[in-house]
VOTORKOL-637784 format. One record per residue (C-alpha): residue number from 1; x negated, z, y; residue in three letters. Coordinates in steps of 0.1 Angstrom, whole numbers, plus 5000, padded with zeros to 4 digits. Example, Ala and Ser with C-alpha at 12.3 -4.5 7.8 and 13.67 -1.06 7.14 Angstrom:
2
<seq=1	x=4877	z=5078	y=4955	type=Ala>
<seq=2	x=4863	z=5071	y=4989	type=Ser>
***
This chain:
404
<seq=1	x=5282	z=4827	y=4900	type=Unk>
<seq=2	x=5247	z=4837	y=4899	type=Unk>
<seq=3	x=5232	z=4857	y=4928	type=Unk>
<seq=4	x=5204	z=4844	y=4949	type=Unk>
<seq=5	x=5173	z=4866	y=4950	type=Unk>
<seq=6	x=5182	z=4878	y=4985	type=Unk>
<seq=7	x=5216	z=4887	y=4973	type=Unk>
<seq=8	x=5202	z=4905	y=4945	type=Unk>
<seq=9	x=5177	z=4925	y=4966	type=Unk>
<seq=10	x=5206	z=4936	y=4990	type=Unk>
<seq=11	x=5226	z=4947	y=4961	type=Unk>
<seq=12	x=5198	z=4968	y=4945	type=Unk>
<seq=13	x=5189	z=4983	y=4982	type=Unk>
<seq=14	x=5223	z=4995	y=4984	type=Unk>
<seq=15	x=5224	z=5013	y=4952	type=Unk>
<seq=16	x=5191	z=5030	y=4947	type=Unk>
<seq=17	x=5190	z=5068	y=4956	type=Unk>
<seq=18	x=5166	z=5084	y=4979	type=Unk>
<seq=19	x=5139	z=5105	y=4962	type=Unk>
<seq=20	x=5135	z=5141	y=4971	type=Unk>
<seq=21	x=5106	z=5154	y=4991	type=Unk>
<seq=22	x=5076	z=5179	y=4983	type=Unk>
<seq=23	x=5046	z=5193	y=4998	type=Unk>
<seq=24	x=5013	z=5178	y=4987	type=Unk>
<seq=25	x=4976	z=5191	y=4993	type=Unk>
<seq=26	x=4959	z=5166	y=5015	type=Unk>
<seq=27	x=4933	z=5163	y=4990	type=Unk>
<seq=28	x=4957	z=5148	y=4963	type=Unk>
<seq=29	x=4978	z=5128	y=4989	type=Unk>
<seq=30	x=4961	z=5094	y=4984	type=Unk>
<seq=31	x=4989	z=5067	y=4976	type=Unk>
<seq=32	x=5017	z=5092	y=4986	type=Unk>
<seq=33	x=5044	z=5081	y=5010	type=Unk>
<seq=34	x=5048	z=5107	y=5038	type=Unk>
<seq=35	x=5083	z=5119	y=5049	type=Unk>
<seq=36	x=5069	z=5131	y=5082	type=Unk>
<seq=37	x=5050	z=5121	y=5110	type=Unk>
<seq=38	x=5015	z=5130	y=5114	type=Unk>
<seq=39	x=5011	z=5142	y=5150	type=Unk>
<seq=40	x=4979	z=5149	y=5169	type=Unk>
<seq=41	x=4975	z=5188	y=5175	type=Unk>
<seq=42	x=4952	z=5183	y=5206	type=Unk>
<seq=43	x=4938	z=5152	y=5224	type=Unk>
<seq=44	x=4915	z=5130	y=5206	type=Unk>
<seq=45	x=4885	z=5134	y=5212	type=Unk>
<seq=46	x=4892	z=5170	y=5222	type=Unk>
<seq=47	x=4863	z=5170	y=5244	type=Unk>
<seq=48	x=4840	z=5146	y=5264	type=Unk>
<seq=49	x=4820	z=5137	y=5235	type=Unk>
<seq=50	x=4786	z=5122	y=5238	type=Unk>
<seq=51	x=4780	z=5088	y=5220	type=Unk>
<seq=52	x=4742	z=5084	y=5222	type=Unk>
<seq=53	x=4710	z=5106	y=5217	type=Unk>
<seq=54	x=4695	z=5110	y=5249	type=Unk>
<seq=55	x=4698	z=5130	y=5282	type=Unk>
<seq=56	x=4729	z=5144	y=5300	type=Unk>
<seq=57	x=4725	z=5140	y=5337	type=Unk>
<seq=58	x=4743	z=5136	y=5369	type=Unk>
<seq=59	x=4742	z=5101	y=5379	type=Unk>
<seq=60	x=4739	z=5107	y=5415	type=Unk>
<seq=61	x=4703	z=5121	y=5408	type=Unk>
<seq=62	x=4691	z=5089	y=5397	type=Unk>
<seq=63	x=4714	z=5066	y=5419	type=Unk>
<seq=64	x=4695	z=5081	y=5452	type=Unk>
<seq=65	x=4661	z=5076	y=5434	type=Unk>
<seq=66	x=4658	z=5058	y=5401	type=Unk>
<seq=67	x=4622	z=5067	y=5400	type=Unk>
<seq=68	x=4627	z=5105	y=5402	type=Unk>
<seq=69	x=4616	z=5130	y=5376	type=Unk>
<seq=70	x=4645	z=5152	y=5363	type=Unk>
<seq=71	x=4637	z=5184	y=5349	type=Unk>
<seq=72	x=4647	z=5190	y=5312	type=Unk>
<seq=73	x=4660	z=5225	y=5312	type=Unk>
<seq=74	x=4677	z=5226	y=5275	type=Unk>
<seq=75	x=4688	z=5212	y=5245	type=Unk>
<seq=76	x=4724	z=5207	y=5232	type=Unk>
<seq=77	x=4733	z=5197	y=5196	type=Unk>
<seq=78	x=4766	z=5188	y=5182	type=Unk>
<seq=79	x=4790	z=5218	y=5178	type=Unk>
<seq=80	x=4775	z=5239	y=5206	type=Unk>
<seq=81	x=4792	z=5254	y=5234	type=Unk>
<seq=82	x=4785	z=5230	y=5265	type=Unk>
<seq=83	x=4758	z=5241	y=5288	type=Unk>
<seq=84	x=4757	z=5234	y=5325	type=Unk>
<seq=85	x=4739	z=5211	y=5349	type=Unk>
<seq=86	x=4739	z=5233	y=5380	type=Unk>
<seq=87	x=4711	z=5222	y=5401	type=Unk>
<seq=88	x=4701	z=5191	y=5414	type=Unk>
<seq=89	x=4674	z=5170	y=5399	type=Unk>
<seq=90	x=4678	z=5185	y=5364	type=Unk>
<seq=91	x=4690	z=5171	y=5329	type=Unk>
<seq=92	x=4699	z=5183	y=5292	type=Unk>
<seq=93	x=4686	z=5168	y=5262	type=Unk>
<seq=94	x=4716	z=5160	y=5240	type=Unk>
<seq=95	x=4727	z=5150	y=5205	type=Unk>
<seq=96	x=4752	z=5124	y=5196	type=Unk>
<seq=97	x=4787	z=5141	y=5191	type=Unk>
<seq=98	x=4779	z=5170	y=5215	type=Unk>
<seq=99	x=4803	z=5182	y=5242	type=Unk>
<seq=100	x=4792	z=5168	y=5276	type=Unk>
<seq=101	x=4775	z=5196	y=5295	type=Unk>
<seq=102	x=4795	z=5208	y=5326	type=Unk>
<seq=103	x=4784	z=5190	y=5358	type=Unk>
<seq=104	x=4769	z=5160	y=5339	type=Unk>
<seq=105	x=4789	z=5127	y=5342	type=Unk>
<seq=106	x=4764	z=5103	y=5324	type=Unk>
<seq=107	x=4742	z=5102	y=5293	type=Unk>
<seq=108	x=4709	z=5080	y=5291	type=Unk>
<seq=109	x=4696	z=5072	y=5257	type=Unk>
<seq=110	x=4659	z=5080	y=5247	type=Unk>
<seq=111	x=4654	z=5045	y=5247	type=Unk>
<seq=112	x=4661	z=5039	y=5283	type=Unk>
<seq=113	x=4637	z=5069	y=5294	type=Unk>
<seq=114	x=4601	z=5085	y=5296	type=Unk>
<seq=115	x=4600	z=5118	y=5285	type=Unk>
<seq=116	x=4567	z=5138	y=5289	type=Unk>
<seq=117	x=4567	z=5177	y=5287	type=Unk>
<seq=118	x=4598	z=5190	y=5305	type=Unk>
<seq=119	x=4602	z=5160	y=5326	type=Unk>
<seq=120	x=4622	z=5127	y=5321	type=Unk>
<seq=121	x=4622	z=5095	y=5341	type=Unk>
<seq=122	x=4644	z=5063	y=5338	type=Unk>
<seq=123	x=4630	z=5030	y=5328	type=Unk>
<seq=124	x=4628	z=5004	y=5356	type=Unk>
<seq=125	x=4648	z=4980	y=5334	type=Unk>
<seq=126	x=4675	z=5007	y=5325	type=Unk>
<seq=127	x=4707	z=5019	y=5345	type=Unk>
<seq=128	x=4726	z=5051	y=5349	type=Unk>
<seq=129	x=4762	z=5051	y=5359	type=Unk>
<seq=130	x=4792	z=5074	y=5359	type=Unk>
<seq=131	x=4806	z=5077	y=5323	type=Unk>
<seq=132	x=4779	z=5061	y=5304	type=Unk>
<seq=133	x=4779	z=5067	y=5267	type=Unk>
<seq=134	x=4806	z=5093	y=5269	type=Unk>
<seq=135	x=4838	z=5093	y=5249	type=Unk>
<seq=136	x=4863	z=5109	y=5275	type=Unk>
<seq=137	x=4888	z=5136	y=5264	type=Unk>
<seq=138	x=4919	z=5122	y=5251	type=Unk>
<seq=139	x=4910	z=5085	y=5254	type=Unk>
<seq=140	x=4920	z=5077	y=5219	type=Unk>
<seq=141	x=4951	z=5098	y=5216	type=Unk>
<seq=142	x=4969	z=5125	y=5235	type=Unk>
<seq=143	x=4982	z=5158	y=5221	type=Unk>
<seq=144	x=5016	z=5155	y=5203	type=Unk>
<seq=145	x=5011	z=5117	y=5198	type=Unk>
<seq=146	x=5024	z=5102	y=5166	type=Unk>
<seq=147	x=4992	z=5091	y=5147	type=Unk>
<seq=148	x=5007	z=5082	y=5111	type=Unk>
<seq=149	x=5045	z=5073	y=5111	type=Unk>
<seq=150	x=5066	z=5087	y=5083	type=Unk>
<seq=151	x=5072	z=5062	y=5056	type=Unk>
<seq=152	x=5033	z=5052	y=5055	type=Unk>
<seq=153	x=5017	z=5051	y=5022	type=Unk>
<seq=154	x=4986	z=5073	y=5027	type=Unk>
<seq=155	x=4951	z=5058	y=5022	type=Unk>
<seq=156	x=4918	z=5072	y=5030	type=Unk>
<seq=157	x=4923	z=5063	y=5067	type=Unk>
<seq=158	x=4955	z=5084	y=5071	type=Unk>
<seq=159	x=4940	z=5112	y=5052	type=Unk>
<seq=160	x=4910	z=5113	y=5074	type=Unk>
<seq=161	x=4935	z=5117	y=5102	type=Unk>
<seq=162	x=4954	z=5142	y=5086	type=Unk>
<seq=163	x=4922	z=5164	y=5080	type=Unk>
<seq=164	x=4912	z=5156	y=5118	type=Unk>
<seq=165	x=4948	z=5173	y=5129	type=Unk>
<seq=166	x=4944	z=5203	y=5103	type=Unk>
<seq=167	x=4973	z=5189	y=5079	type=Unk>
<seq=168	x=4961	z=5207	y=5050	type=Unk>
<seq=169	x=4995	z=5200	y=5032	type=Unk>
<seq=170	x=5018	z=5170	y=5037	type=Unk>
<seq=171	x=5054	z=5165	y=5032	type=Unk>
<seq=172	x=5057	z=5135	y=5009	type=Unk>
<seq=173	x=5082	z=5115	y=4988	type=Unk>
<seq=174	x=5084	z=5132	y=4952	type=Unk>
<seq=175	x=5071	z=5105	y=4926	type=Unk>
<seq=176	x=5100	z=5094	y=4900	type=Unk>
<seq=177	x=5095	z=5098	y=4864	type=Unk>
<seq=178	x=5100	z=5066	y=4847	type=Unk>
<seq=179	x=5108	z=5053	y=4812	type=Unk>
<seq=180	x=5094	z=5018	y=4802	type=Unk>
<seq=181	x=5111	z=5005	y=4773	type=Unk>
<seq=182	x=5101	z=4974	y=4753	type=Unk>
<seq=183	x=5129	z=4958	y=4731	type=Unk>
<seq=184	x=5128	z=4936	y=4699	type=Unk>
<seq=185	x=5121	z=4934	y=4665	type=Unk>
<seq=186	x=5091	z=4910	y=4670	type=Unk>
<seq=187	x=5071	z=4935	y=4688	type=Unk>
<seq=188	x=5042	z=4952	y=4670	type=Unk>
<seq=189	x=5019	z=4982	y=4682	type=Unk>
<seq=190	x=4988	z=4970	y=4698	type=Unk>
<seq=191	x=4967	z=4986	y=4670	type=Unk>
<seq=192	x=4988	z=4972	y=4642	type=Unk>
<seq=193	x=4964	z=4963	y=4613	type=Unk>
<seq=194	x=4984	z=4933	y=4604	type=Unk>
<seq=195	x=5006	z=4908	y=4622	type=Unk>
<seq=196	x=5026	z=4880	y=4607	type=Unk>
<seq=197	x=5027	z=4845	y=4624	type=Unk>
<seq=198	x=5063	z=4853	y=4639	type=Unk>
<seq=199	x=5055	z=4886	y=4652	type=Unk>
<seq=200	x=5038	z=4894	y=4687	type=Unk>
<seq=201	x=5021	z=4926	y=4700	type=Unk>
<seq=202	x=5037	z=4947	y=4726	type=Unk>
<seq=203	x=5024	z=4937	y=4762	type=Unk>
<seq=204	x=5052	z=4941	y=4787	type=Unk>
<seq=205	x=5053	z=4979	y=4786	type=Unk>
<seq=206	x=5015	z=4981	y=4790	type=Unk>
<seq=207	x=5017	z=4957	y=4821	type=Unk>
<seq=208	x=5045	z=4974	y=4836	type=Unk>
<seq=209	x=5031	z=5010	y=4833	type=Unk>
<seq=210	x=4996	z=4998	y=4847	type=Unk>
<seq=211	x=5013	z=4981	y=4877	type=Unk>
<seq=212	x=5035	z=5012	y=4882	type=Unk>
<seq=213	x=5004	z=5034	y=4882	type=Unk>
<seq=214	x=4985	z=5010	y=4904	type=Unk>
<seq=215	x=5012	z=5009	y=4929	type=Unk>
<seq=216	x=5010	z=5046	y=4934	type=Unk>
<seq=217	x=5049	z=5047	y=4934	type=Unk>
<seq=218	x=5053	z=5064	y=4900	type=Unk>
<seq=219	x=5048	z=5098	y=4887	type=Unk>
<seq=220	x=5052	z=5103	y=4848	type=Unk>
<seq=221	x=5053	z=5070	y=4832	type=Unk>
<seq=222	x=5062	z=5070	y=4795	type=Unk>
<seq=223	x=5064	z=5037	y=4772	type=Unk>
<seq=224	x=5089	z=5033	y=4745	type=Unk>
<seq=225	x=5099	z=5005	y=4718	type=Unk>
<seq=226	x=5135	z=4998	y=4706	type=Unk>
<seq=227	x=5141	z=4976	y=4676	type=Unk>
<seq=228	x=5172	z=4953	y=4680	type=Unk>
<seq=229	x=5193	z=4980	y=4660	type=Unk>
<seq=230	x=5226	z=4990	y=4679	type=Unk>
<seq=231	x=5226	z=5028	y=4668	type=Unk>
<seq=232	x=5190	z=5033	y=4676	type=Unk>
<seq=233	x=5194	z=5015	y=4710	type=Unk>
<seq=234	x=5222	z=5040	y=4719	type=Unk>
<seq=235	x=5204	z=5070	y=4708	type=Unk>
<seq=236	x=5172	z=5063	y=4726	type=Unk>
<seq=237	x=5188	z=5053	y=4756	type=Unk>
<seq=238	x=5211	z=5083	y=4757	type=Unk>
<seq=239	x=5179	z=5105	y=4755	type=Unk>
<seq=240	x=5159	z=5087	y=4782	type=Unk>
<seq=241	x=5190	z=5085	y=4808	type=Unk>
<seq=242	x=5191	z=5123	y=4806	type=Unk>
<seq=243	x=5153	z=5127	y=4810	type=Unk>
<seq=244	x=5139	z=5103	y=4835	type=Unk>
<seq=245	x=5147	z=5092	y=4871	type=Unk>
<seq=246	x=5143	z=5056	y=4865	type=Unk>
<seq=247	x=5147	z=5032	y=4837	type=Unk>
<seq=248	x=5129	z=4998	y=4833	type=Unk>
<seq=249	x=5139	z=4978	y=4800	type=Unk>
<seq=250	x=5123	z=4946	y=4790	type=Unk>
<seq=251	x=5142	z=4923	y=4767	type=Unk>
<seq=252	x=5175	z=4925	y=4750	type=Unk>
<seq=253	x=5194	z=4914	y=4782	type=Unk>
<seq=254	x=5201	z=4876	y=4777	type=Unk>
<seq=255	x=5232	z=4861	y=4758	type=Unk>
<seq=256	x=5219	z=4864	y=4723	type=Unk>
<seq=257	x=5237	z=4880	y=4695	type=Unk>
<seq=258	x=5210	z=4908	y=4692	type=Unk>
<seq=259	x=5208	z=4914	y=4731	type=Unk>
<seq=260	x=5227	z=4946	y=4730	type=Unk>
<seq=261	x=5212	z=4964	y=4761	type=Unk>
<seq=262	x=5240	z=4954	y=4787	type=Unk>
<seq=263	x=5266	z=4966	y=4762	type=Unk>
<seq=264	x=5251	z=4998	y=4753	type=Unk>
<seq=265	x=5245	z=5009	y=4788	type=Unk>
<seq=266	x=5281	z=5001	y=4796	type=Unk>
<seq=267	x=5293	z=5027	y=4767	type=Unk>
<seq=268	x=5268	z=5052	y=4781	type=Unk>
<seq=269	x=5285	z=5051	y=4816	type=Unk>
<seq=270	x=5263	z=5029	y=4832	type=Unk>
<seq=271	x=5278	z=5005	y=4859	type=Unk>
<seq=272	x=5266	z=4970	y=4861	type=Unk>
<seq=273	x=5259	z=4958	y=4896	type=Unk>
<seq=274	x=5242	z=4926	y=4889	type=Unk>
<seq=275	x=5237	z=4903	y=4857	type=Unk>
<seq=276	x=5217	z=4871	y=4863	type=Unk>
<seq=277	x=5198	z=4859	y=4893	type=Unk>
<seq=278	x=5195	z=4821	y=4904	type=Unk>
<seq=279	x=5158	z=4820	y=4897	type=Unk>
<seq=280	x=5131	z=4808	y=4875	type=Unk>
<seq=281	x=5117	z=4828	y=4857	type=Unk>
<seq=282	x=5138	z=4860	y=4855	type=Unk>
<seq=283	x=5173	z=4844	y=4854	type=Unk>
<seq=284	x=5188	z=4869	y=4830	type=Unk>
<seq=285	x=5178	z=4904	y=4850	type=Unk>
<seq=286	x=5203	z=4930	y=4849	type=Unk>
<seq=287	x=5206	z=4961	y=4872	type=Unk>
<seq=288	x=5228	z=4990	y=4871	type=Unk>
<seq=289	x=5230	z=5029	y=4877	type=Unk>
<seq=290	x=5243	z=5058	y=4859	type=Unk>
<seq=291	x=5270	z=5083	y=4874	type=Unk>
<seq=292	x=5242	z=5105	y=4885	type=Unk>
<seq=293	x=5226	z=5074	y=4902	type=Unk>
<seq=294	x=5198	z=5067	y=4879	type=Unk>
<seq=295	x=5184	z=5031	y=4887	type=Unk>
<seq=296	x=5182	z=5009	y=4857	type=Unk>
<seq=297	x=5163	z=4977	y=4857	type=Unk>
<seq=298	x=5167	z=4957	y=4825	type=Unk>
<seq=299	x=5143	z=4927	y=4829	type=Unk>
<seq=300	x=5140	z=4897	y=4807	type=Unk>
<seq=301	x=5116	z=4898	y=4779	type=Unk>
<seq=302	x=5094	z=4869	y=4785	type=Unk>
<seq=303	x=5062	z=4882	y=4802	type=Unk>
<seq=304	x=5061	z=4859	y=4833	type=Unk>
<seq=305	x=5098	z=4869	y=4839	type=Unk>
<seq=306	x=5091	z=4906	y=4834	type=Unk>
<seq=307	x=5060	z=4907	y=4858	type=Unk>
<seq=308	x=5077	z=4886	y=4883	type=Unk>
<seq=309	x=5110	z=4906	y=4885	type=Unk>
<seq=310	x=5090	z=4940	y=4884	type=Unk>
<seq=311	x=5071	z=4925	y=4916	type=Unk>
<seq=312	x=5102	z=4911	y=4933	type=Unk>
<seq=313	x=5127	z=4936	y=4928	type=Unk>
<seq=314	x=5115	z=4969	y=4910	type=Unk>
<seq=315	x=5086	z=4977	y=4930	type=Unk>
<seq=316	x=5103	z=4971	y=4965	type=Unk>
<seq=317	x=5133	z=4993	y=4953	type=Unk>
<seq=318	x=5107	z=5021	y=4944	type=Unk>
<seq=319	x=5094	z=5019	y=4980	type=Unk>
<seq=320	x=5127	z=5022	y=4996	type=Unk>
<seq=321	x=5135	z=5051	y=4974	type=Unk>
<seq=322	x=5105	z=5067	y=4983	type=Unk>
<seq=323	x=5113	z=5062	y=5020	type=Unk>
<seq=324	x=5084	z=5037	y=5026	type=Unk>
<seq=325	x=5085	z=5008	y=5053	type=Unk>
<seq=326	x=5096	z=4976	y=5036	type=Unk>
<seq=327	x=5066	z=4955	y=5024	type=Unk>
<seq=328	x=5070	z=4923	y=5041	type=Unk>
<seq=329	x=5057	z=4892	y=5020	type=Unk>
<seq=330	x=5029	z=4872	y=5037	type=Unk>
<seq=331	x=5036	z=4838	y=5050	type=Unk>
<seq=332	x=5010	z=4813	y=5038	type=Unk>
<seq=333	x=5008	z=4777	y=5035	type=Unk>
<seq=334	x=5016	z=4758	y=5001	type=Unk>
<seq=335	x=4982	z=4742	y=4992	type=Unk>
<seq=336	x=4996	z=4710	y=4973	type=Unk>
<seq=337	x=5030	z=4694	y=4971	type=Unk>
<seq=338	x=5055	z=4708	y=4945	type=Unk>
<seq=339	x=5086	z=4698	y=4929	type=Unk>
<seq=340	x=5109	z=4714	y=4904	type=Unk>
<seq=341	x=5144	z=4709	y=4894	type=Unk>
<seq=342	x=5174	z=4726	y=4911	type=Unk>
<seq=343	x=5196	z=4749	y=4916	type=Unk>
<seq=344	x=5174	z=4778	y=4908	type=Unk>
<seq=345	x=5147	z=4793	y=4931	type=Unk>
<seq=346	x=5114	z=4790	y=4918	type=Unk>
<seq=347	x=5090	z=4818	y=4916	type=Unk>
<seq=348	x=5058	z=4800	y=4914	type=Unk>
<seq=349	x=5023	z=4817	y=4907	type=Unk>
<seq=350	x=4997	z=4809	y=4931	type=Unk>
<seq=351	x=4959	z=4813	y=4938	type=Unk>
<seq=352	x=4954	z=4821	y=4972	type=Unk>
<seq=353	x=4921	z=4808	y=4994	type=Unk>
<seq=354	x=4912	z=4811	y=5029	type=Unk>
<seq=355	x=4899	z=4781	y=5049	type=Unk>
<seq=356	x=4870	z=4782	y=5073	type=Unk>
<seq=357	x=4895	z=4787	y=5102	type=Unk>
<seq=358	x=4910	z=4817	y=5084	type=Unk>
<seq=359	x=4941	z=4801	y=5073	type=Unk>
<seq=360	x=4956	z=4813	y=5038	type=Unk>
<seq=361	x=4969	z=4785	y=5014	type=Unk>
<seq=362	x=4984	z=4789	y=4981	type=Unk>
<seq=363	x=4975	z=4766	y=4952	type=Unk>
<seq=364	x=5002	z=4762	y=4927	type=Unk>
<seq=365	x=4993	z=4777	y=4892	type=Unk>
<seq=366	x=5025	z=4766	y=4874	type=Unk>
<seq=367	x=5028	z=4784	y=4839	type=Unk>
<seq=368	x=5034	z=4765	y=4806	type=Unk>
<seq=369	x=5065	z=4786	y=4798	type=Unk>
<seq=370	x=5079	z=4821	y=4808	type=Unk>
<seq=371	x=5061	z=4833	y=4778	type=Unk>
<seq=372	x=5026	z=4820	y=4791	type=Unk>
<seq=373	x=5013	z=4854	y=4797	type=Unk>
<seq=374	x=4977	z=4840	y=4801	type=Unk>
<seq=375	x=4989	z=4817	y=4828	type=Unk>
<seq=376	x=4990	z=4844	y=4853	type=Unk>
<seq=377	x=4953	z=4851	y=4849	type=Unk>
<seq=378	x=4934	z=4842	y=4879	type=Unk>
<seq=379	x=4966	z=4841	y=4902	type=Unk>
<seq=380	x=4970	z=4863	y=4930	type=Unk>
<seq=381	x=5008	z=4865	y=4932	type=Unk>
<seq=382	x=5038	z=4841	y=4934	type=Unk>
<seq=383	x=5055	z=4823	y=4962	type=Unk>
<seq=384	x=5093	z=4820	y=4963	type=Unk>
<seq=385	x=5106	z=4785	y=4966	type=Unk>
<seq=386	x=5141	z=4783	y=4979	type=Unk>
<seq=387	x=5166	z=4764	y=4957	type=Unk>
<seq=388	x=5179	z=4746	y=4989	type=Unk>
<seq=389	x=5152	z=4720	y=4980	type=Unk>
<seq=390	x=5136	z=4705	y=4950	type=Unk>
<seq=391	x=5103	z=4692	y=4967	type=Unk>
<seq=392	x=5080	z=4713	y=4989	type=Unk>
<seq=393	x=5051	z=4693	y=5006	type=Unk>
<seq=394	x=5016	z=4708	y=5010	type=Unk>
<seq=395	x=5016	z=4727	y=5041	type=Unk>
<seq=396	x=5051	z=4743	y=5038	type=Unk>
<seq=397	x=5053	z=4779	y=5049	type=Unk>
<seq=398	x=5061	z=4801	y=5019	type=Unk>
<seq=399	x=5067	z=4838	y=5012	type=Unk>
<seq=400	x=5038	z=4852	y=4991	type=Unk>
<seq=401	x=5043	z=4882	y=4968	type=Unk>
<seq=402	x=5010	z=4896	y=4956	type=Unk>
<seq=403	x=5005	z=4912	y=4924	type=Unk>
<seq=404	x=4994	z=4950	y=4926	type=Unk>
***
């Protein structure tokens, strides 16, 4: 009996190993999965930070007499040691980002004042109140507070936080080396000078490698091509199983006479955990592991099947191996009625749009066949339609898996 997509996901989740950790310089950490929490080393901000160019004052000086002239006793730029307002009726000219002078409790921006010589007055239309234009110490985060949780993929935002807390090096998940193997006698090199009508150019391995690199989940990714010749398949698979952390094959996993991949993998010691998923496209998918727990994903050879299974099963498994938090599919509304024959779940390519109210809808973009590679152009991902029904009316909430 074929597994459901959810059952296949659970089996894969139980079998994939956890990748090792390594230290990474902050400037090279984009896209890496952190294995540690990034923690504030001091309050944020670490001082009472001025947020406007203007004058630091004691608000009581103008509260008692809004028309009073305050004497400007100095200027303080960002990065300077805080000065002090120690006398009644004095002010300090100050820059955005500077530390609030001792004794001051408000900052009045230039545009709310009249400044002549060493005196400054408050405009009649302006106000001055305690805390004005001040970003208080620790008002964002306290010292020792977790800013970025482990399992987060680092983007520019998290890297900026890492720099702020002095995390020059970060403990991250190692990136696996991945072999991507296209199989089939019909496949020709992209730069082949001549191609017969019955032949096709290799595309799956290019697509898989590009998606892996775009996802930031892979380290070294190498492409290979295997003809449907059993001895050659055995020789190459023996080599890559010993040299790579993850193996992804495309083609050679169906029931045809020349689909040798599952049998050869079994002979090489790989254990089969699943073969066949109750879905369209992607039904013939195979997954197994070697005795040293190297994951092997053998995807169907048709391009739409390959690309769909890569996003539905392989990329989530790589995230788990890295210790990343699970990627939860977005829920969107189906934009049009859609029907299909049961009993297989349907992975339907869609184009996502947003209406004036900000609601997302997914318009079906059904492919011609699972070999219709061009049918994915212009789509944003696919929605997973359950085999429990054969008709889904417009507005049905569905899970959206986006292409990377």
